[in-house]
N, C-alpha and C positions, 0 to 999 in steps of 0.2 A: 246623818239620816237624810235620805232622799225625799225631797218635798214633792208630793204628787202633783202632776199637772192637771189643770181643770179640763173637763170635757167640753165638747161643742155645746151641749145643752146648758151647761153652767155658764159658758161664755155668753150665750144669748140672754140668760137670766141676769147675769152681771151687768150687761149693757142696759137691759130694761130697768133695772134698779137704779143705775146711775142717772138715766133719763128722768126717772120719777123724782129723784132727789133734786136734780137741777131745775126741774119744772115745778118743784114744791108740791108734788102730789103724793109723795111717799108717806105711808102710815107707819106706825110703830112696828108692825110686823115686817114691813118692807125693810125698815132700818135694821131690825134685828137679823133678818136673813142676810142682808148685805154684810153685817158684821161677822156672821158665821162664815161667809165665803172668804172674807179677807183674812180671817183667822186660819181657816183650813188651807188657803192658798196665798201665802204672804207675798208671792211675786205679783199679785194683783194690786197690792196696796199702792205702789208708785203710780200705777195707771189711774187709780181713783184720785189720788192727790193731784195729779196733773189735770184731770178734768175739773176738780174743785177750783184750783188756782186759776186756770185759764178762764173758766166761767166767771169767777169773781173779777178777774182782770177785764174781761170783755164787758161785763155789766157796768163796772165802774167807769170804763172808758166811754161807754154809751151815754152816761149821765152828763158828760161834758160837751154835748153837741152845741154848735154855734151856727149862725147863718152862713151858708156856703159862700166861699170866695167867688164862685161863679153864679151868684144869685141872680144877676141880670139875665143870664142865659137859662137858668133853671130855678124859677121862683118857687119858694116854699112858704107854707103858712107860718105865721109867727109862733103857732103852738108847737112847731117842730123843734124849737129850741128848748133846752131844759137846763136846769141848774143842778149841781150835785146835791145829794141828800145830806142830812146832818150826820149820817153814819160815816165815820172816817175809815180809810182802808185798814188801819190797825185794829179798830174796833170790830170791823167786819171779820177779820181773821180770828180774833179772840172769840167772837160770838159763835162762829162756825166750830172752832176748836172745842169750846165748852159743850156745844150741842153733841158733837160726836164723841167727846170724852165721856159723856154720861150714858151713851148708848152702846158703843163698841167696847169690846173687852180685850184684854191681853195685849199682844204685840201690835195688833192692828191699830188700836187706839193710840198707842204710844208713838207709832210711826207718824200717824196723821197729826197728832198734837205737836210733835217736835217739828215737823215740816212747816205747819201753818204758823207756829209761833216764832220760829227762828228768823223768818224773813223780815227785814226792815225796809225792803224796797217798796216804794209807793206803788200801789196798784192803779196806775193811770192817774192823770190829773188834767183838768180842763186846759185846753190850748186853743188858740185862734186858728192854727193850721193843723190839719190832719196829715196833709201831704203837699208836695210841690210838683209842678209840671216840669219834667226833665226835657221832654221832646213831644211836640204835637204836630201831627200831619192832618190838616183839616181843610175841607173845601167849603165849609159853611161859614157864615158870618159869626164871628165870635171875638170877644175882647180878650180871651185867654191867650197867653203867649208863654214861651219857655221861661221857666223860673217863677211863674206865678204861684202863690200859695192857694191851697184848696181847703176850705172848711168842711165840716161834716155835712153830708147831703148827697143828692142824686147827681151822678156824673154820667152823661150820655155821649155816645159816638155814633155817627151815621155810617152807613155802608161805605167802606173804603177809607174811613178815617182810622188813624192809629195814634196812640198816646202812650208815653212812658211816664209813670208817676213814681216819685220817691217818697215813701212815708216817713214820718218823723221817728218811727221806730227803727229805721234803717232798711226796711224791706223795699224792694222795687217791683212794680207791677206794670207789665206790658199788656195793653188792651187793644183789641181789634174790633172795629165796628162792623156791623151794627152791634151795639153793646149798651147795656144799662146796668149800672151798679150803684150801690149806696155806700158811700164812704162813712162808716160809722165811727171809727177811731183809728189811731195809728196802727192798731193790730187786728182790725176787723173790717171786712167788706162783705156786703151781701150782693150776690150776682143774680140778677133777674133773668137776663139772657145775654148771650155773647160769649166771647172767649178772652181769658186772661192767662198770663204766665207770670208766676211769682218767683222772684229770686230773693231768698231770705238768708241774711248772714246770721252767724251763730248768736250774736246778742239779741236778735229779734225773734228767736225761736218762740213759737206759739202763734205766729201770724195765721189768721183763719179766714177762709173763704166759705161763706154760707150760701147754699142754694136751697130751693124748696125741698129737695129730696135728701141732700147729703151735706154734712159738715166736714170740711177738709181742714185739718189743723197741721201746720208745719212742725216738723221736728228737726229742722236744719237742712234745707234742701232747695231745689228748683223744681217746680211742678206747674202743671197747667190744668185749667178747668174750663169746660165748655158746656153751656146750656143752650140746647137748640129750641126750635119753636114748639116742639112737643114736650118740652121740659125734661127731656132725657139729658142726663148729666154724664159727660166724659171726664175722667180724671186720669192724668198721665204724670208719672214721676221721672224726671230726667236725671236728677241727682238726689242722694239722701233718702229721706223717708217722710211720709205723712201719716197721720192718724185719721181714720175714716169713722164716721158715725152716721147711721141711717136716721134721718129726722122724722120719718114716717112710721118707723117701727115695723116694717114688713119685709125688708130685704136683709138677708144674712151677708154681711160684708166681712172681708178679712180684717183682722185687727189692725194691720198696718199695710201700707203700699210702699214698695221700695223702688229704687232706681231700676229702670228697665221694665216696669210693670204699668199696665193701663187697663181700665175697665169702664164699663158703661152701666149706669143705673137708670132703669125706666119703670114701666108698669109691672114687669115680671117680678116674681118673688126671689129670683136669683140675679146676680150681676152677670154681665156679659163680658167675656174676655175680648179686648181689642187686640187683634192679632198683629196689626201693622199700623204704624204712625208715620205720616209724612212729615219731614222736618227740613227747613231751609237752613243750611249751615251758615248763611250770611246774615241771618236775622233770627228773631224769636218766633217766627211763624211756624205753626205746626197744625196738623189736622188729621183726624181719624178717617176722614173722607178725602184722602190726599189725591185719589184718582181724578176727582172733579173740582178740587179747590183751585180757584183762579188766582189765589194769592201765592200759590206754590208753582215753581217750575214743573212742567209736565215731565214725568219720569218715563223711561223706557219700560219699567216694570208696571204691570197692571194688576198683578195679584201676587201675594206671598202668603203661603199657608204652610202648615205642618200637620203631622199626624198625632199631635198631643191631644189628650182628652179635652172635651169642651169645658169640663169643670176643673181643669188643672190650674196651676198657678198662672196668674194673668200676665205672663211675659209677653213683650211685644218686639217686633222687628222694626227698626228704624229705617225708613226709606229716605235717602238724601240725594236728590237730583244733582248731578255733577259734583258729588261730594268727595270723590277720591282725590285728595290733594295732600300736600304736606301737612302733617299734624292733624289729619282727619281722625276723628274718634272712631275706633274700630268696633266697639260693642255698645249696645244700648244700656248695659248695666255695669260697665267698667270704663275707666278713664284712659285705657290703653289707646295708643295712636299709631296710625300708619305713617311711615317715613321712608324715603329713599335712602339707600346706603351711601356712604361717602364716595364721591367721584362717580356716582351712578344715578343721576337725576331721573325722576319719573319720566318715562318715554311718552311721546305725544299720543300713542295709541292707547295708553292706560290713564294718563292724567285727565282728570275731569269726568271720569266714568261715573255713572250712577251707582251709589253704594248702598248695600244692605248692611245695616249694623245689627248683627245677631245678638241674642242674649247669651251670656256665658255662664249663667247660673244653672244649677240642677243638671249640669252636663254629665255628671257621674251616674245619675239615675236614668237619663234618657239617651245617652250617646249611642249605644249599640242599636237602638231602634229609631232614633230621631231621623225623619226624612223631611226635607224642605222642598216644597214645590213652588217654582217661580214661573210666571207667565209674562211674556213680553209683547209689546204692541207692534213692533216693527222688526225688520231684519237687523240683527245685532250680533255683537260678540259678547258671549257670557264668559266671565272670568271666575276662576276659583283660586283663592290664595291659600296654598297648601303648605303646612309646616314642613320645612326642609328636613327635620329630624324624623319625620313620620313616613313610613313606606306608603307609596301611592296605592290606593285600593282599586279593585277591579272596576267599580262603577266610574271612577275618575278616568282611568286609562282607556276605557271603552269609548268614551265620547269626547274627551278633552285632549288637547295637545300641550305638551310642556314647552313654553316659550323660552325657558332657561333664564328669564329675567327674574331677579331676586329683589323682593321688597322687604323692608324691615319693620319691626314693631317695637315701639317704645312703651314698655309696660309701666304704668303708673301705680301708685299705692293702692292696696286693697285693704284687707283687714289688718295685716301686719304693719302697714305703713312704711315698709322698708324701701321699696322702689320709689323713684322720683321721675317726673317728666321733665324733658327739656324741649326747647323750641327750635324748629328749623330742620332742614334735611341733614341726614347723616349723624344726628345727635342722639346720644343715649339709646342706641339700638340694643335691645335685649335678645330678640329672636329674629329669625329670617324665614321668609315664605317664598316658595316658588309660584310663579303666575302661570296657571294653565288656562287655555282658551278653547272655545268651541263656537262655531257659527250657528245661530239659532234663527229660525224663521218666524215671521210675524204670527202672533197669537199662539205660538207653540208653548206647551207646558213641559218644563224640564224638571225631572226628579233628581235632587241632589241627595246622595246617600249619607249614611252615618259615619262615625269615626270609631275606631276600635277603642275599647276601654283601656287597653294596655297603653295606648298613646296618651290618653288623657290623664291616667294615673301618674304619668311621669312629666308630661309637658303642659297640661292644664288648659290650653286654649283651643277653641274651635276654629275651623277654617273661615276665611272671608269670602264674600260674594260681591261681584260688581258686574256692570254691563255697559256697553257703549254702542249706539246705533252705527251701522255700517256707513251710513251717509255722512257721519262725522269723522270717518277714517280716510286717510290718504291711501290710494291703491298700492303705494310702495310697501305698505305693511302687510298686504294680503299674503305673500309667500310665508312670512314669519308666523302669521296667525292661522292660516288655513292650509298651508302646504303640508307635504308629508312630514311626519314626525321623524326627526333626525336622531332620536334616541336619547 
């Protein structure tokens, strides 16, 4: 029997009921209604269990606060420390299980009871250290140094300061100043303002970043969160998936955010798709305002847009200045990489070009209509990396010249996990792409057309986009790039 999927209205109701349960404001009618939803839509039960377990984990962790290791720099009142309550983790699980076992019916209660009672893993335990400093770049006077432990408490960075923290759960957090966050536990931080990037290994799944507006819970991933001075929250996922929850109850958020997706949550009742994200391939630095971010190298691209609907899935284009090098990531939502072919290294006119990492998802739905518009700041060469198996389309031949240089793509694992990545030029090449070039003037907007569905049905990947300023090119390459097409 096919299990009916729940509607958008039921999704909103489901989230509201979960929030009521976790904030202990749910009445018996709320609990019965939640039980009905879980019974009617069993696929919601694991999500509910995840929320219960993570909330219990975070609550228990928070009880073990200690005086911060950087207390000399960030003093806190003595009342900020707490001791664990007399309720043990096991007793906490059993109490929750009994409560829900008495209210829910049928399979829903059975699933919840089994999950909650079978786990013998301790849900947090007090510890002197929440995290350790891996690397600190600071221009202020501080006693902190690489390797120092950090207890629970407030951690601040000034403008220009950077820090990498490794939590006792195994997660790693890269922080950029100005930044203020509260280290609550090895699995929970509260971000007041600033930017952080989390890298969470599988054993640390559940690592959570709380902001005033949004709760971001890791599901095995690398993601970034930024809170600006207006308390607008940007969330971007580089790998894996995160779960989102609106803490104010007024914004309808997607259930999950996946690799290659980014959004902003502000005062509006709808989230805003972040169309492009600047990213430095040599560090963890990223920004949705990449055109003006002084921490990023300036890109020749000043704008990248498309013709997808504003309320479509929040896919983003990754802008990587000087990013076209060996093993450069080709897409924002895939691990595929660009590589030169054996005995054919990247030529100087292409190597180090600014790279646009497109999203490769939903290509079957949008490919025949999808148009990408790029704007450049200066006189440059715009490159299109075109699949050699695909017939060049009219829009490509009309403006671009085939350089006859071939670059390869090393396709990594996706859902089937079959393909593997290798490192270095000429290694593990799966497909080849011809490099087409066109000279573009300063401030010019160029429309890059779609790909035929017939191509994608067989070959799967979209073309690549890169650009290099003319001022960074030797005149000896001009005939190749700008001369008459030799066919």
